[in-house]
C-alpha positions as CSV (number, residue, x, y, z in Angstrom):
1,M,-4.0,-3.2,-11.6
2,S,-0.5,-1.9,-12.1
3,G,1.1,0.5,-14.5
4,V,2.4,4.0,-14.6
5,L,0.6,7.4,-14.6
6,A,2.2,10.0,-16.8
7,V,1.4,13.7,-16.4
8,D,2.5,16.6,-18.6
9,I,1.8,20.1,-17.4
10,G,2.0,22.5,-20.4
11,N,1.2,26.2,-20.5
12,S,-2.4,25.5,-21.7
13,N,-3.4,22.0,-20.5
14,I,-2.5,19.2,-18.1
15,V,-2.5,15.9,-19.9
16,I,-2.8,12.7,-17.8
17,G,-2.2,9.3,-19.3
18,F,-1.8,5.7,-18.3
19,F,0.8,3.1,-19.4
20,D,0.0,-0.6,-19.1
21,G,3.4,-1.9,-20.0
22,S,4.1,0.0,-23.3
23,E,0.5,0.5,-24.2
24,Y,-0.6,4.1,-23.7
25,R,-4.0,5.7,-23.4
26,E,-4.8,9.3,-22.6
27,L,-7.2,9.6,-19.6
28,G,-8.0,13.2,-20.1
29,R,-7.0,16.8,-19.7
30,L,-7.4,19.6,-17.3
31,K,-6.8,23.3,-17.8
32,S,-3.4,24.5,-16.5
33,D,-4.9,26.8,-14.0
34,R,-2.1,28.2,-11.8
35,D,-4.7,29.0,-9.1
36,F,-5.6,25.3,-8.6
37,S,-4.8,23.9,-5.2
38,E,-3.2,20.5,-4.7
39,D,-6.6,19.1,-3.6
40,E,-8.3,20.5,-6.7
41,I,-5.7,18.9,-9.0
42,A,-6.0,15.6,-7.1
43,E,-9.8,15.8,-7.5
44,G,-9.4,16.4,-11.2
45,F,-7.0,13.5,-11.6
46,A,-9.2,11.2,-9.5
47,D,-12.2,12.0,-11.6
48,L,-10.4,11.2,-14.9
49,I,-8.9,8.0,-13.4
50,S,-12.4,6.8,-12.2
51,K,-14.0,7.6,-15.5
52,A,-11.3,5.4,-17.2
53,G,-12.3,2.5,-14.9
54,L,-9.0,2.6,-13.0
55,K,-8.6,2.7,-9.2
56,E,-6.5,5.0,-7.1
57,R,-3.5,3.5,-5.3
58,S,-3.3,0.6,-7.8
59,F,-0.3,2.0,-9.8
60,D,3.3,1.1,-9.8
61,G,4.2,4.8,-9.9
62,S,3.9,8.1,-11.7
63,V,6.1,10.5,-13.7
64,L,5.6,14.2,-14.0
65,S,6.9,16.8,-16.4
66,S,5.9,20.5,-16.0
67,V,6.8,23.8,-17.6
68,V,4.6,25.7,-15.2
69,T,6.8,26.0,-12.1
70,E,4.0,27.1,-9.7
71,M,2.0,24.0,-10.5
72,T,4.8,21.4,-10.2
73,D,4.8,20.7,-6.5
74,K,1.0,20.8,-6.3
75,A,0.7,18.3,-9.1
76,A,3.4,16.1,-7.5
77,G,1.5,16.2,-4.2
78,A,-1.8,15.3,-6.0
79,L,-0.1,12.3,-7.6
80,K,1.1,11.1,-4.3
81,K,-2.4,11.2,-3.0
82,I,-3.6,9.2,-5.9
83,T,-0.8,6.6,-6.0
84,G,0.5,6.6,-2.5
85,K,4.0,7.0,-3.8
86,D,6.3,10.0,-4.7
87,A,6.1,11.0,-8.3
88,M,9.2,10.9,-10.3
89,I,10.0,14.5,-11.6
90,P,12.8,13.9,-14.2
91,N,15.5,16.4,-14.8
92,T,18.5,16.7,-17.0
93,T,20.9,15.2,-14.4
94,M,19.1,11.9,-14.7
95,N,19.7,9.2,-17.3
96,T,17.5,10.4,-20.2
97,G,19.4,9.0,-23.1
98,I,20.0,12.6,-24.3
99,D,23.4,14.3,-23.9
100,V,22.7,17.9,-22.9
101,S,26.3,18.8,-22.0
102,R,26.6,21.3,-24.8
103,Y,23.3,23.1,-24.0
104,D,22.5,25.6,-21.3
105,T,19.8,23.7,-19.4
106,S,19.1,26.4,-16.8
107,C,15.8,27.3,-18.5
108,L,15.3,24.2,-20.7
109,G,11.7,22.9,-20.6
110,F,11.9,19.2,-19.8
111,D,9.1,18.4,-22.2
112,R,11.7,19.0,-25.0
113,V,14.1,16.5,-23.4
114,A,11.2,13.9,-23.1
115,D,10.3,14.5,-26.8
116,L,13.8,13.8,-27.8
117,A,14.1,10.8,-25.5
118,A,11.2,9.1,-27.2
119,A,12.2,10.2,-30.7
120,V,15.8,8.9,-30.4
121,S,14.6,5.7,-28.8
122,E,12.0,4.9,-31.4
123,Y,13.2,6.6,-34.6
124,G,16.9,7.0,-34.2
125,C,19.1,10.0,-34.8
126,P,19.9,12.6,-35.9
127,V,16.4,13.7,-35.3
128,M,14.4,16.9,-35.2
129,V,11.3,17.2,-33.0
130,C,8.7,19.9,-33.8
131,D,6.3,20.2,-30.9
132,L,3.3,22.4,-31.9
133,G,1.7,23.4,-28.7
134,T,1.2,26.8,-27.0
135,C,4.6,27.6,-28.5
136,T,6.2,25.8,-31.4
137,T,9.5,24.3,-30.3
138,I,12.1,22.8,-32.5
139,T,14.7,20.6,-30.9
140,V,17.5,18.8,-32.6
141,A,19.8,15.9,-31.5
142,D,22.8,14.8,-33.6
143,E,23.9,11.3,-34.6
144,K,25.2,10.7,-31.0
145,A,22.0,11.8,-29.4
146,R,23.5,15.1,-28.3
147,L,21.1,18.1,-28.0
148,V,22.7,20.5,-30.4
149,G,20.0,23.3,-30.3
150,G,16.6,24.4,-31.4
151,M,14.1,27.2,-31.7
152,I,11.1,28.5,-29.9
153,C,8.4,30.3,-32.0
154,P,4.9,31.6,-31.2
155,G,2.5,28.7,-31.5
156,V,-0.5,28.6,-33.9
157,Q,-3.2,29.8,-31.5
158,L,-0.8,32.1,-29.6
159,S,0.0,33.9,-32.9
160,L,-3.7,34.4,-33.6
161,D,-4.2,35.7,-30.0
162,A,-1.3,38.2,-30.4
163,E,-2.7,39.5,-33.8
164,A,-6.0,40.2,-32.2
165,Q,-4.6,41.7,-29.0
166,R,-2.0,43.9,-30.7
167,T,-4.0,45.3,-33.6
168,S,-7.2,47.4,-33.8
169,K,-9.1,45.6,-36.5
170,L,-8.1,41.9,-36.6
171,P,-10.6,39.6,-34.8
172,Q,-10.1,37.1,-32.1
173,L,-10.1,33.6,-33.8
174,T,-9.7,30.0,-32.9
175,A,-7.2,28.2,-35.0
176,R,-8.5,25.3,-37.2
177,K,-7.4,23.2,-40.2
178,T,-7.4,24.9,-43.6
179,N,-6.9,23.8,-47.2
180,K,-6.5,27.4,-48.4
181,L,-3.0,28.7,-49.0
182,L,-4.2,32.2,-49.9
183,G,-7.2,33.4,-48.0
184,T,-10.0,35.4,-49.6
185,D,-11.0,37.4,-46.5
186,T,-9.4,38.6,-43.3
187,E,-10.4,35.5,-41.3
188,S,-9.0,33.0,-43.8
189,N,-5.9,35.1,-44.3
190,M,-5.2,34.9,-40.6
191,I,-5.9,31.1,-40.4
192,S,-3.7,30.4,-43.4
193,G,-1.0,32.6,-42.1
194,V,-0.6,30.7,-38.8
195,V,-1.4,27.2,-40.0
196,A,0.0,27.0,-43.5
197,G,2.6,29.5,-42.6
198,T,3.9,27.3,-39.8
199,G,4.1,24.3,-42.0
200,I,5.9,26.2,-44.7
201,M,8.3,27.7,-42.1
202,L,9.1,24.2,-40.7
203,T,9.7,22.8,-44.2
204,G,12.3,25.5,-44.9
205,L,13.9,25.0,-41.5
206,I,14.2,21.2,-42.1
207,K,16.0,21.9,-45.4
208,K,18.3,24.5,-43.8
209,V,19.3,22.2,-40.9
210,I,20.0,19.3,-43.3
211,K,22.2,21.6,-45.4
212,E,24.1,23.4,-42.6
213,H,24.6,20.4,-40.3
214,G,25.0,17.7,-43.0
215,Y,22.2,15.6,-41.5
216,D,21.2,13.8,-44.8
217,D,19.4,11.1,-42.8
218,L,17.6,13.5,-40.5
219,K,14.4,12.1,-39.1
220,V,11.7,14.7,-38.4
221,V,9.0,14.0,-35.8
222,I,6.1,16.4,-35.2
223,T,3.8,16.3,-32.2
224,G,1.6,18.5,-30.2
225,G,-2.0,19.8,-30.5
226,W,-1.5,21.6,-33.8
227,S,0.6,18.9,-35.5
228,E,-2.2,17.4,-37.6
229,A,-3.3,20.8,-39.0
230,V,0.2,21.9,-39.7
231,A,1.5,18.6,-41.1
232,E,-0.7,18.9,-44.2
233,W,1.4,22.0,-45.2
234,M,4.8,20.5,-44.7
235,D,6.6,19.5,-48.0
236,A,8.9,17.1,-46.2
237,E,8.9,13.5,-45.0
238,V,7.8,13.7,-41.4
239,I,6.5,11.3,-38.7
240,R,3.5,12.5,-36.8
241,D,3.4,11.1,-33.3
242,P,0.8,12.7,-31.0
243,D,1.9,10.7,-27.9
244,L,5.6,11.3,-28.3
245,L,6.1,13.3,-25.1
246,M,4.3,10.9,-22.9
247,R,6.2,7.9,-24.2
248,G,9.4,9.9,-23.6
249,L,8.4,10.3,-19.9
250,L,7.9,6.5,-19.7
251,T,11.3,5.9,-21.3
252,I,13.0,8.1,-18.8
253,Y,10.9,6.6,-15.9
254,N,12.1,3.1,-16.8
255,K,15.7,4.2,-17.1
256,N,15.7,5.8,-13.6
257,R,13.3,3.9,-11.3
């Protein structure tokens, strides 16, 4: 067996996937528990790898992206235990295919660069990536694959959590798909507000970016855990690509190994 393990540590979940050439499959997810030790992360990885019918120390290498600083080194150590090799932890000084020279990268989450790397490689540019995870991030590259800017907004579930925590009467809810624009009770109002509202906000943003930057041929790619629910409320031509970030990690891995 050969191939590459790809790991993305987000604020809510750790996703581990496997590439056999360009073919990708997700092996599973762990919670992004900042208290996990290196050994506990390694055990979690090993369990998912075993359940997928794969063997430890049979991989060509691994690549790791993390927005949770306190978990990065522990996850890298866990991957070394699994593969027997140092994990590649990409950064903006490497060859990513994205020009970040116009952007302050000091606090830039590398997941956004990986998203763009895959989007530019597979769909061309200019391109906007909307990643709907814990936060909703919007990241735009121009016709020369230069990162020109973006936005960070509260994510779908995070918005619901904030409403429940910062008000006295609104309930704690779990986000879900909805076909109602206007809710008929408090719960459906809240769900529509964050799901339909996000889709409508993104639709308006796409039109604004096209108008202000002159990107008449702008490609829009949406990804992340809430992309399916939100896409139904977007009145724009979009490409939904749930594995975009992981393929971006492979793209960068192949450019730098």
